[in-house]
KOLLUMVEX-93847 format. One record per residue (C-alpha): x negated, y, z; residue in three letters. Coordinates in steps of 0.5 Angstrom, whole numbers, plus 500, padded with zeros to 3 digits. Layout:
N
XYZALA/...
***
This chain:
121
500500500MET/497507498GLU/501513499ALA/500520500ARG/505524505LEU/508529502CYS/512535503ARG/517536496PRO/519543498GLU/512545497LEU/510548490PRO/505543487ALA/501540488PRO/506537493SER/501532497SER/498538500TRP/500541507TRP/498548509VAL/497549516ALA/497555520ALA/494557527VAL/496551532SER/502549527GLN/505542528ARG/508538522ILE/512532523ASP/513526518ASP/517520518ASP/512515515VAL/516509515ALA/522512511ARG/518516506SER/514509505ARG/521506504ARG/519501510LEU/524499515ARG/523502522HIS/520497526GLY/516494520ASP/510499522VAL/507500528ASP/501504526ALA/498507519ILE/491507516ALA/490514513VAL/484518510ASN/485525512VAL/482530508THR/481538510VAL/479543505THR/479551504GLN/479552512PRO/479560513THR/476558520ALA/473553524PRO/478548527GLY/481541528HIS/486536526VAL/490532531ILE/494526528ILE/498522533TYR/505519534PRO/511523535LEU/514524541GLY/507523546VAL/503529549ALA/498532544LEU/492528545PRO/485531547MET/481528541THR/481530534SER/482526528THR/477531524ILE/473537526ASN/471542521TYR/468549519SER/470555515ALA/469553508GLY/468546509GLN/471540505THR/471534510ARG/474527510ALA/475522516ASN/479515516ASN/483513522ALA/488508525ILE/494512528VAL/500509532GLN/507511530VAL/512514534GLY/518510536THR/522512530ASP/516511525GLY/514518525SER/507522526ILE/505529528ALA/500533525VAL/497539529THR/492544526CYS/488547532GLY/485553529GLN/484560532LEU/486564526SER/487563518GLY/490557515THR/487550512THR/489545507HIS/490538509PHE/492531505ILE/493525509ILE/493519504ASP/496512507VAL/492506505VAL/495501510GLY/500499516TYR/500495521PHE/505491526ARG/503489533PHE/504482534VAL/504479541GLY/501472543PRO/
***
């Protein structure tokens, strides 16, 4: 499974998000990937940050939990950087993405490259 989280209401390219200072964006991973809720417990992602106007970080985490203290990716102004992560989804199959930047904006892309189900013993 490979998919880009996208916001169809944004102008092309729609697979990019533009985040403002301390903005949080939520996405229903299961629904947007045509999976049933309960079929996805975590996702494997590649997150790319580009064109940041100031240093900052992006945190990807399950929707419905407190903001974690650990970032998914850190960057400086003008950098284009990428990182891989495995992110647990919230109880409704959603994730939250928070941009921690003191000023300006950044563009970021999240490519979903796989998903996981947690199976007990």
